[in-house]
LUMTORLO-248901 format. One line per field, with one value per atom (N, C-alpha, C, O): residue in three letters; x, y, z negated; atom name; residue number from 1. Coordinates in pm, 1 decimal. Layout:
residuo = (Ala/...)
c1 = (X/...)
c2 = (Y/...)
c3 = (Z/...)
atomo = (CA/...)
num = (NUM/...)
//
This chain:
residuo = (Unk/Unk/Unk/Unk/Unk/Unk/Unk/Unk/Unk/Unk/Unk/Unk/Unk/Unk/Unk/Unk/Unk/Unk/Unk/Unk/Unk/Unk/Unk/Unk/Unk/Unk/Unk/Unk/Unk/Unk/Unk/Unk/Unk/Unk/Unk/Unk/Unk/Unk/Unk/Unk/Unk/Unk/Unk/Unk/Unk/Unk/Unk/Unk/Unk/Unk/Unk/Unk/Unk/Unk/Unk/Unk/Unk/Unk/Unk/Unk/Unk/Unk/Unk/Unk/Unk/Unk/Unk/Unk/Unk/Unk/Unk/Unk/Unk/Unk/Unk/Unk/Unk/Unk/Unk/Unk/Unk/Unk/Unk/Unk/Unk/Unk/Unk/Unk/Unk/Unk/Unk/Unk/Unk/Unk/Unk/Unk/Unk/Unk/Unk/Unk/Unk/Unk/Unk/Unk/Unk/Unk/Unk/Unk/Unk/Unk/Unk/Unk/Unk/Unk/Unk/Unk/Unk/Unk/Unk/Unk/Unk/Unk/Unk/Unk/Unk/Unk/Unk/Unk/Unk/Unk/Unk/Unk/Unk/Unk/Unk/Unk/Unk/Unk/Unk/Unk/Unk/Unk/Unk/Unk/Unk/Unk/Unk/Unk/Unk/Unk/Unk/Unk/Unk/Unk/Unk/Unk/Unk/Unk/Unk/Unk/Unk/Unk/Unk/Unk/Unk/Unk/Unk/Unk/Unk/Unk/Unk/Unk/Unk/Unk/Unk/Unk/Unk/Unk/Unk/Unk/Unk/Unk/Unk/Unk/Unk/Unk/Unk/Unk/Unk/Unk/Unk/Unk/Unk/Unk/Unk/Unk/Unk/Unk/Unk/Unk/Unk/Unk/Unk/Unk/Unk/Unk/Unk/Unk/Unk/Unk/Unk/Unk/Unk/Unk/Unk/Unk/Unk/Unk/Unk/Unk/Unk/Unk/Unk/Unk/Unk/Unk/Unk/Unk/Unk/Unk/Unk/Unk/Unk/Unk/Unk/Unk/Unk/Unk/Unk/Unk/Unk/Unk/Unk/Unk/Unk/Unk/Unk/Unk/Unk/Unk/Unk/Unk/Unk/Unk/Unk/Unk/Unk/Unk/Unk/Unk/Unk/Unk/Unk/Unk/Unk/Unk/Unk/Unk/Unk/Unk/Unk/Unk/Unk/Unk/Unk/Unk/Unk/Unk/Unk/Unk/Unk/Unk/Unk/Unk/Unk/Unk/Unk/Unk/Unk/Unk/Unk/Unk/Unk/Unk/Unk/Unk/Unk/Unk/Unk/Unk/Unk/Unk/Unk/Unk/Unk/Unk/Unk/Unk/Unk/Unk/Unk/Unk/Unk/Unk/Unk/Unk/Unk/Unk/Unk/Unk/Unk/Unk/Unk/Unk/Unk/Unk/Unk/Unk/Unk/Unk/Unk/Unk/Unk/Unk/Unk/Unk/Unk/Unk/Unk/Unk/Unk/Unk/Unk/Unk/Unk/Unk/Unk/Unk/Unk/Unk/Unk/Unk/Unk/Unk/Unk/Unk/Unk/Unk/Unk/Unk/Unk/Unk/Unk/Unk/Unk/Unk/Unk/Unk/Unk/Unk/Unk/Unk/Unk/Unk/Unk/Unk/Unk/Unk/Unk/Unk/Unk/Unk/Unk/Unk/Unk/Unk/Unk/Unk/Unk/Unk/Unk/Unk/Unk/Unk/Unk/Unk/Unk/Unk/Unk/Unk/Unk/Unk/Unk/Unk/Unk/Unk/Unk/Unk/Unk/Unk/Unk/Unk/Unk/Unk/Unk/Unk/Unk/Unk/Unk/Unk/Unk/Unk/Unk/Unk/Unk/Unk/Unk/Unk/Unk/Unk/Unk/Unk/Unk/Unk/Unk/Unk/Unk/Unk/Unk/Unk/Unk/Unk/Unk/Unk/Unk/Unk/Unk/Unk/Unk/Unk/Unk/Unk/Unk/Unk/Unk/Unk/Unk/Unk/Unk/Unk/Unk/Unk/Unk/Unk/Unk/Unk/Unk/Unk/Unk/Unk/Unk/Unk/Unk/Unk/Unk/Unk)
c1 = (2620.3/2756.7/2635.1/2526.2/2706.1/2623.3/2736.0/2850.4/2667.3/2764.6/2897.0/2965.3/2905.3/3007.1/3124.7/3238.6/3086.8/3140.1/3222.8/3336.2/3170.6/3201.3/3301.4/3414.8/3303.8/3355.4/3477.0/3571.1/3473.1/3602.2/3704.9/3827.1/3573.3/3642.3/3691.1/3810.3/3674.9/3741.4/3868.5/3962.2/3858.1/4014.4/4092.6/4192.6/4089.8/4152.9/4188.6/4271.5/4161.2/4158.6/4308.6/4427.7/4246.9/4306.3/4449.9/4559.0/4438.7/4550.4/4649.0/4767.7/4578.0/4669.2/4719.2/4836.8/4728.7/4740.4/4798.2/4897.8/4804.1/4928.2/5038.0/5156.2/5003.0/5115.6/5196.8/5300.0/5132.9/5280.0/5320.0/5439.9/5262.1/5334.9/5470.4/5572.4/5405.4/5529.6/5581.2/5603.7/5615.1/5702.5/5843.0/5918.3/5862.8/6037.5/6062.9/6169.9/5908.1/5968.5/5946.3/5938.1/5938.6/5978.0/5842.1/5783.6/5781.5/5684.0/5645.1/5556.2/5708.8/5781.9/5730.8/5617.8/5775.4/5839.9/5716.7/5603.1/5723.7/5611.1/5637.8/5694.7/5612.5/5691.5/5579.0/5457.7/5678.2/5625.2/5691.0/5695.5/5742.7/5789.5/5676.1/5554.5/5779.3/5727.1/5647.7/5677.3/5543.4/5542.2/5635.2/5625.1/5673.2/5831.4/5901.3/5954.2/5913.5/6025.7/5920.5/5946.6/5849.9/5756.7/5737.2/5711.0/5755.1/5722.7/5871.3/5851.4/5999.1/6080.0/6083.7/6067.9/6114.8/6103.7/5972.6/6022.3/5925.2/5819.2/5913.8/5962.0/5949.5/6005.0/6167.6/6203.8/6229.1/6363.0/6328.7/6340.2/6258.9/6248.5/6260.2/6205.4/6400.5/6430.0/6434.6/6402.1/6503.2/6545.6/6449.8/6368.7/6403.3/6284.6/6289.8/6178.0/6384.7/6394.1/6317.2/6260.3/6349.0/6289.6/6123.3/6036.0/6116.4/5967.2/5893.8/5771.2/5968.2/5951.9/5908.1/5788.4/5975.8/5935.3/5823.9/5746.3/5814.3/5694.5/5569.2/5461.9/5575.6/5446.6/5394.2/5283.1/5502.3/5515.3/5456.1/5364.5/5505.1/5401.0/5292.7/5233.3/5258.5/5078.4/5033.4/5053.1/5020.6/4935.5/4947.2/4833.5/5070.8/5059.6/4966.5/4944.3/4901.5/4845.8/4729.4/4638.1/4706.7/4572.4/4490.4/4379.1/4568.4/4508.1/4503.8/4423.5/4594.6/4517.7/4417.4/4387.8/4355.4/4259.7/4159.3/4066.5/4144.7/4101.0/4011.5/3891.3/4096.1/4027.9/3971.6/3883.8/4062.1/3904.2/3791.5/3694.1/3794.9/3654.7/3523.5/3425.7/3559.1/3546.8/3484.7/3362.1/3549.2/3515.7/3398.1/3289.0/3478.4/3393.6/3229.3/3152.3/3154.2/3150.7/3000.9/2878.8/3133.6/3008.1/2908.2/2786.2/3037.8/2969.8/2820.8/2711.7/2861.9/2757.0/2631.0/2520.7/2685.3/2502.1/2475.6/2371.7/2561.9/2497.6/2465.2/2432.8/2468.1/2381.3/2302.1/2199.1/2301.0/2196.8/2054.9/1985.6/2033.5/1995.4/1936.6/1818.0/1989.6/1937.3/1942.2/1927.8/1961.0/1904.3/1944.9/2037.9/1713.8/1707.8/1575.4/1472.7/1608.5/1542.2/1584.9/1694.2/1479.5/1522.2/1555.1/1491.6/1709.1/1786.8/1803.9/1774.6/1832.6/1921.4/2089.5/2134.9/2154.6/2221.4/2322.9/2280.8/2455.2/2477.2/2471.1/2475.3/2452.9/2426.5/2568.1/2665.7/2592.4/2655.2/2679.9/2797.7/2527.8/2578.8/2578.6/2596.2/2558.7/2627.5/2730.3/2794.9/2829.4/2965.8/3040.2/3129.2/3008.1/3012.4/3044.3/3150.8/2950.7/2923.7/3013.3/3099.7/3060.8/3125.3/3265.3/3319.6/3288.9/3443.6/3481.8/3571.1/3346.7/3385.0/3379.1/3412.3/3359.7/3288.0/3538.5/3632.9/3530.5/3624.9/3781.4/3868.6/3794.6/3863.2/3843.6/3915.8/3740.2/3739.5/3794.5/3898.8/3724.3/3832.1/3999.3/4076.0/4017.4/4150.6/4276.1/4393.6/4160.2/4250.4/4165.8/4118.6/4128.4/4145.4/4261.4/4349.2/4266.4/4379.0/4519.2/4588.7/4543.9/4658.9/4700.6/4802.5/4541.8/4574.5/4596.4/4717.3/4505.4/4554.9/4715.3/4771.8/4757.2/4898.7/5010.3/5091.4/4985.3/5094.9/5080.0/5169.0/4944.7/4960.4/5041.1/5079.2/5054.3/5119.4/5285.5/5361.4/5305.1/5417.4/5498.5/5616.4/5371.3/5478.1/5440.9/5452.4/5375.4/5404.6/5554.2/5624.4)
c2 = (-10029.4/-10004.0/-10050.4/-10107.9/-10001.8/-10060.9/-10187.7/-10224.0/-10219.4/-10394.1/-10295.2/-10364.6/-10249.5/-10177.3/-10131.1/-10169.0/-10028.5/-10082.7/-10142.4/-10101.3/-10242.1/-10345.0/-10416.5/-10397.0/-10461.5/-10546.6/-10441.3/-10478.1/-10334.4/-10180.0/-10218.2/-10230.8/-10241.3/-10293.5/-10382.8/-10352.2/-10554.9/-10616.7/-10637.7/-10712.6/-10568.0/-10565.7/-10540.8/-10604.8/-10398.9/-10301.1/-10442.6/-10525.4/-10449.7/-10540.1/-10671.2/-10695.3/-10697.5/-10864.4/-10781.1/-10803.7/-10700.1/-10661.6/-10578.8/-10548.9/-10557.2/-10511.3/-10657.3/-10622.1/-10779.8/-10908.3/-10935.7/-10994.4/-10927.7/-10999.6/-10886.4/-10917.0/-10771.3/-10673.4/-10689.0/-10627.2/-10782.6/-10756.1/-10898.9/-10914.4/-11003.6/-11134.2/-11107.4/-11171.0/-10990.0/-10959.0/-10867.2/-10798.5/-10834.4/-10659.9/-10727.6/-10689.0/-10807.2/-10838.2/-10813.8/-10807.3/-10799.6/-10706.1/-10532.3/-10473.9/-10464.6/-10355.1/-10380.5/-10479.3/-10203.9/-10153.6/-10219.3/-10303.7/-10180.1/-10100.0/-10291.4/-10340.1/-10313.8/-10521.0/-10623.9/-10596.4/-10678.4/-10751.8/-10902.6/-10880.5/-11023.9/-11173.6/-11202.5/-11217.5/-11205.7/-11273.9/-11414.1/-11451.2/-11509.6/-11607.1/-11690.7/-11700.2/-11755.4/-11821.6/-11940.1/-12018.6/-11949.5/-12085.3/-12252.2/-12360.3/-12227.7/-12321.4/-12291.6/-12381.3/-12178.8/-12169.1/-12153.3/-12160.6/-12139.7/-12236.8/-12320.3/-12348.1/-12405.1/-12517.7/-12578.2/-12657.9/-12587.6/-12624.4/-12564.5/-12621.3/-12405.4/-12395.3/-12491.9/-12559.7/-12492.6/-12605.0/-12742.9/-12755.2/-12838.5/-12856.6/-12918.8/-13032.9/-12788.7/-12812.8/-12796.9/-12905.6/-12670.1/-12583.2/-12751.0/-12860.3/-12674.6/-12745.4/-12695.1/-12724.7/-12580.6/-12504.3/-12401.7/-12391.6/-12332.4/-12282.9/-12192.8/-12168.5/-12092.1/-11960.7/-11992.7/-11915.9/-12120.5/-12118.9/-12124.8/-12092.9/-12180.6/-12195.8/-12112.1/-12118.1/-12022.2/-11838.6/-11807.3/-11778.7/-11801.0/-11715.9/-11759.7/-11683.2/-11939.3/-11932.6/-11936.2/-11966.8/-11912.7/-11890.7/-11778.4/-11734.8/-11724.4/-11506.0/-11520.7/-11445.6/-11612.8/-11604.4/-11610.9/-11545.7/-11681.1/-11749.7/-11593.3/-11504.8/-11567.8/-11536.1/-11400.1/-11369.2/-11311.0/-11257.2/-11255.3/-11149.5/-11401.7/-11407.7/-11427.5/-11419.0/-11461.5/-11454.0/-11336.3/-11312.9/-11259.3/-11093.9/-11051.4/-10960.2/-11105.8/-11032.4/-11068.6/-11018.4/-11214.1/-11256.1/-11281.1/-11339.1/-11253.2/-11183.1/-11046.8/-11020.5/-10994.2/-10831.4/-10794.9/-10708.7/-10923.8/-10893.5/-11017.0/-11002.1/-11109.9/-11086.1/-11069.8/-11108.8/-10988.8/-10845.5/-10762.5/-10751.5/-10710.0/-10674.6/-10705.6/-10657.3/-10835.1/-10911.2/-10929.5/-10938.0/-10938.3/-10945.2/-10859.1/-10868.5/-10757.6/-10550.5/-10550.5/-10534.9/-10582.3/-10585.0/-10726.6/-10702.2/-10864.1/-10915.8/-10873.0/-10875.5/-10826.6/-10712.4/-10611.4/-10545.4/-10598.1/-10484.1/-10476.8/-10398.9/-10516.4/-10596.0/-10638.2/-10610.2/-10771.6/-10875.5/-10744.3/-10728.5/-10672.8/-10595.1/-10497.1/-10486.1/-10392.9/-10334.7/-10425.5/-10376.3/-10550.5/-10550.4/-10751.9/-10830.9/-10741.3/-10855.5/-10902.0/-10927.9/-10907.9/-10920.9/-11053.3/-11062.2/-11150.2/-11349.6/-11268.7/-11170.6/-11348.8/-11336.1/-11422.4/-11483.3/-11487.0/-11584.8/-11630.3/-11744.5/-11518.4/-11489.0/-11462.0/-11392.8/-11534.5/-11469.4/-11281.2/-11197.4/-11301.0/-11152.2/-11097.2/-11164.1/-10934.0/-10890.4/-10935.6/-10935.9/-11005.9/-11050.0/-11169.6/-11221.8/-11243.7/-11413.9/-11409.0/-11502.6/-11284.2/-11306.8/-11276.4/-11353.1/-11177.5/-11114.2/-11292.9/-11343.2/-11325.0/-11410.0/-11511.1/-11524.7/-11598.0/-11706.1/-11650.5/-11708.7/-11509.5/-11413.4/-11503.7/-11585.8/-11433.1/-11384.7/-11549.0/-11555.4/-11632.2/-11845.8/-11838.3/-11875.6/-11764.3/-11815.9/-11747.2/-11828.9/-11631.4/-11583.3/-11598.0/-11546.8/-11672.1/-11717.0/-11842.5/-11883.2/-11918.4/-12020.3/-12031.6/-12101.4/-11949.2/-11908.6/-11864.7/-11895.9/-11761.4/-11692.8/-11777.6/-11715.9/-11912.5/-12068.3/-12146.8/-12187.0/-12172.7/-12277.2/-12177.7/-12231.1/-12080.9/-11989.1/-12020.5/-12073.6/-11949.3/-11963.3/-12075.3/-12096.9/-12211.3/-12350.5/-12397.3/-12445.5/-12389.5/-12362.0/-12299.8/-12353.8/-12189.5/-12051.7/-12110.2/-12082.4/-12196.6/-12256.4/-12400.0/-12457.9/-12433.1/-12578.4/-12542.8/-12585.3/-12455.3/-12420.1/-12318.0/-12286.5/-12285.2/-12207.2/-12274.0/-12211.2/-12465.7/-12520.4/-12579.7/-12635.2)
c3 = (-1564.9/-1536.6/-1364.8/-1364.8/-1258.6/-1179.2/-1077.3/-1104.7/-984.9/-917.5/-813.6/-738.3/-814.2/-779.9/-847.1/-819.9/-956.5/-1045.0/-1129.6/-1154.4/-1178.2/-1224.8/-1124.0/-1167.5/-1053.8/-888.2/-918.9/-989.1/-874.7/-883.2/-987.2/-979.2/-1141.8/-1269.5/-1250.7/-1246.5/-1223.3/-1238.1/-1143.7/-1170.9/-1041.0/-950.0/-962.6/-930.2/-1034.3/-1108.2/-1222.4/-1184.6/-1277.3/-1420.1/-1334.1/-1354.2/-1280.8/-1220.4/-1157.9/-1210.2/-1061.2/-1027.8/-1156.1/-1142.7/-1258.8/-1329.8/-1372.1/-1363.4/-1407.3/-1509.2/-1418.8/-1461.1/-1221.7/-1184.9/-1182.1/-1166.9/-1195.2/-1170.2/-1307.1/-1333.2/-1391.1/-1489.8/-1463.1/-1486.4/-1423.6/-1433.9/-1267.7/-1241.2/-1194.0/-1085.1/-1095.5/-995.8/-1201.7/-1215.3/-1186.1/-1096.6/-1250.9/-1150.9/-1000.5/-940.0/-946.6/-785.9/-789.8/-897.9/-667.6/-626.6/-602.8/-558.3/-665.3/-556.5/-441.5/-429.9/-369.0/-207.7/-212.1/-215.9/-211.2/-224.6/-161.9/-200.4/-118.0/-103.6/-15.0/91.9/-35.7/-34.1/64.5/49.9/192.9/307.7/320.9/203.6/394.2/430.8/507.9/491.3/612.1/718.9/685.2/595.2/763.3/729.3/739.9/681.8/786.2/770.5/669.3/603.7/640.8/545.3/402.8/282.7/443.6/273.3/224.3/107.3/367.6/316.4/298.4/206.7/328.7/292.1/144.2/36.1/180.9/-10.1/-118.3/-208.3/-114.5/-167.8/-172.5/-285.1/-90.9/-70.1/-163.4/-192.1/-186.5/-225.9/-324.3/-380.7/-443.6/-486.7/-596.8/-582.6/-747.2/-851.7/-976.8/-1091.7/-894.5/-1065.0/-1152.0/-1059.9/-1236.2/-1264.2/-1211.7/-1166.1/-1177.6/-1101.8/-912.6/-835.1/-903.5/-780.3/-792.5/-711.8/-931.6/-891.8/-932.9/-943.2/-960.9/-1042.9/-943.8/-941.4/-839.2/-709.0/-631.6/-574.3/-630.6/-557.2/-643.5/-591.3/-746.5/-852.7/-838.3/-868.4/-778.9/-769.9/-620.6/-586.9/-534.2/-431.1/-402.7/-316.8/-463.5/-444.4/-579.0/-495.7/-620.3/-753.2/-617.5/-581.9/-533.4/-504.8/-376.5/-317.7/-326.7/-225.4/-259.3/-177.3/-402.7/-440.8/-461.1/-414.1/-545.2/-502.6/-382.7/-363.1/-250.8/-177.5/-74.9/33.6/-169.8/-89.8/-165.4/-109.1/-290.2/-400.0/-342.4/-348.1/-300.5/-268.4/-201.4/-197.0/-70.7/60.0/52.3/126.1/-11.5/-113.8/-105.3/-41.5/-203.5/-330.4/-168.2/-169.4/-44.9/76.8/125.8/156.0/122.5/226.2/185.1/280.7/6.8/-75.8/-53.4/-41.4/-59.1/-40.6/65.8/70.4/182.2/294.1/310.3/361.8/250.9/267.6/236.8/291.4/117.8/43.9/87.5/88.2/121.9/276.1/357.6/447.3/345.7/561.2/537.1/598.5/387.9/387.9/383.1/483.6/272.4/239.6/300.7/269.5/404.6/555.4/675.7/787.7/660.3/828.7/837.3/853.9/797.4/805.7/855.9/793.1/1019.0/1068.0/1167.4/1223.4/1176.8/1194.7/1327.3/1366.0/1416.4/1553.8/1578.0/1475.1/1641.7/1715.2/1702.2/1710.0/1682.8/1684.2/1518.0/1425.3/1517.8/1363.8/1391.6/1481.7/1178.5/1208.6/1171.5/1205.6/1077.7/1020.2/895.3/859.4/758.7/721.6/712.1/602.0/824.8/780.7/806.2/759.1/909.1/939.6/798.5/761.8/728.8/616.9/515.0/479.3/503.7/372.3/456.9/370.3/568.6/635.5/522.1/428.2/585.6/560.8/385.8/365.0/255.4/136.8/90.8/-27.5/125.0/99.7/142.0/72.4/298.8/332.8/232.9/203.2/200.5/134.3/4.3/-81.3/-19.4/-219.6/-177.9/-229.1/-75.2/-113.7/-112.9/-179.1/-26.5/6.4/-116.0/-134.7/-193.3/-362.5/-444.8/-540.3/-436.8/-590.7/-535.0/-611.3/-394.0/-374.6/-437.3/-523.7/-405.6/-393.5/-542.8/-587.0/-632.2/-841.7/-822.9/-830.6/-788.8/-808.4/-788.5/-886.8/-716.5/-630.2/-733.3/-808.5/-709.6/-823.6/-1011.8/-1092.2/-1054.8/-1155.1/-1156.0/-1257.8/-1055.6/-1042.5/-1071.5/-1158.6/-970.1/-980.9/-1097.7/-1113.9/-1167.8/-1288.2/-1430.5/-1535.8/-1420.4/-1574.6/-1532.7/-1617.2)
atomo = (N/CA/C/O/N/CA/C/O/N/CA/C/O/N/CA/C/O/N/CA/C/O/N/CA/C/O/N/CA/C/O/N/CA/C/O/N/CA/C/O/N/CA/C/O/N/CA/C/O/N/CA/C/O/N/CA/C/O/N/CA/C/O/N/CA/C/O/N/CA/C/O/N/CA/C/O/N/CA/C/O/N/CA/C/O/N/CA/C/O/N/CA/C/O/N/CA/C/O/N/CA/C/O/N/CA/C/O/N/CA/C/O/N/CA/C/O/N/CA/C/O/N/CA/C/O/N/CA/C/O/N/CA/C/O/N/CA/C/O/N/CA/C/O/N/CA/C/O/N/CA/C/O/N/CA/C/O/N/CA/C/O/N/CA/C/O/N/CA/C/O/N/CA/C/O/N/CA/C/O/N/CA/C/O/N/CA/C/O/N/CA/C/O/N/CA/C/O/N/CA/C/O/N/CA/C/O/N/CA/C/O/N/CA/C/O/N/CA/C/O/N/CA/C/O/N/CA/C/O/N/CA/C/O/N/CA/C/O/N/CA/C/O/N/CA/C/O/N/CA/C/O/N/CA/C/O/N/CA/C/O/N/CA/C/O/N/CA/C/O/N/CA/C/O/N/CA/C/O/N/CA/C/O/N/CA/C/O/N/CA/C/O/N/CA/C/O/N/CA/C/O/N/CA/C/O/N/CA/C/O/N/CA/C/O/N/CA/C/O/N/CA/C/O/N/CA/C/O/N/CA/C/O/N/CA/C/O/N/CA/C/O/N/CA/C/O/N/CA/C/O/N/CA/C/O/N/CA/C/O/N/CA/C/O/N/CA/C/O/N/CA/C/O/N/CA/C/O/N/CA/C/O/N/CA/C/O/N/CA/C/O/N/CA/C/O/N/CA/C/O/N/CA/C/O/N/CA/C/O/N/CA/C/O/N/CA/C/O/N/CA/C/O/N/CA/C/O/N/CA/C/O/N/CA/C/O/N/CA/C/O/N/CA/C/O/N/CA/C/O/N/CA/C/O/N/CA/C/O/N/CA/C/O/N/CA/C/O/N/CA/C/O/N/CA/C/O/N/CA/C/O/N/CA/C/O/N/CA/C/O/N/CA/C/O/N/CA/C/O/N/CA/C/O/N/CA/C/O/N/CA/C/O/N/CA/C/O/N/CA/C/O/N/CA/C/O/N/CA/C/O/N/CA/C/O)
num = (1/1/1/1/2/2/2/2/3/3/3/3/4/4/4/4/5/5/5/5/6/6/6/6/7/7/7/7/8/8/8/8/9/9/9/9/10/10/10/10/11/11/11/11/12/12/12/12/13/13/13/13/14/14/14/14/15/15/15/15/16/16/16/16/17/17/17/17/18/18/18/18/19/19/19/19/20/20/20/20/21/21/21/21/22/22/22/22/23/23/23/23/24/24/24/24/25/25/25/25/26/26/26/26/27/27/27/27/28/28/28/28/29/29/29/29/30/30/30/30/31/31/31/31/32/32/32/32/33/33/33/33/34/34/34/34/35/35/35/35/36/36/36/36/37/37/37/37/38/38/38/38/39/39/39/39/40/40/40/40/41/41/41/41/42/42/42/42/43/43/43/43/44/44/44/44/45/45/45/45/46/46/46/46/47/47/47/47/48/48/48/48/49/49/49/49/50/50/50/50/51/51/51/51/52/52/52/52/53/53/53/53/54/54/54/54/55/55/55/55/56/56/56/56/57/57/57/57/58/58/58/58/59/59/59/59/60/60/60/60/61/61/61/61/62/62/62/62/63/63/63/63/64/64/64/64/65/65/65/65/66/66/66/66/67/67/67/67/68/68/68/68/69/69/69/69/70/70/70/70/71/71/71/71/72/72/72/72/73/73/73/73/74/74/74/74/75/75/75/75/76/76/76/76/77/77/77/77/78/78/78/78/79/79/79/79/80/80/80/80/81/81/81/81/82/82/82/82/83/83/83/83/84/84/84/84/85/85/85/85/86/86/86/86/87/87/87/87/88/88/88/88/89/89/89/89/90/90/90/90/91/91/91/91/92/92/92/92/93/93/93/93/94/94/94/94/95/95/95/95/96/96/96/96/97/97/97/97/98/98/98/98/99/99/99/99/100/100/100/100/101/101/101/101/102/102/102/102/103/103/103/103/104/104/104/104/105/105/105/105/106/106/106/106/107/107/107/107/108/108/108/108/109/109/109/109/110/110/110/110/111/111/111/111/112/112/112/112/113/113/113/113/114/114/114/114/115/115/115/115/116/116/116/116/117/117/117/117/118/118/118/118/119/119/119/119)
//
């Protein structure tokens, strides 16, 4: 199995696992809160269903960042393979690598927050 197929299989498996956790939500419904609302919810969470709502939100965010990271990683490998000229300015590969690092960091951060609220 080539790398691209493995990536798609991993994303599909992750999406399935998270979909079973988010089964309480409608398929079309996505959780979105403003920064202020989110911080207020984090401060005021006391009941198990409030913690579960926060954990579901962070798991959803983790999935979105993982998908973005996989796309950026694929772009990074594509650009690094075909565009190898030394340049004075950042290349598409450099930009894709920076995006991959950022999205991977954010996904890990969301996973840590979600696991904290799931306990």
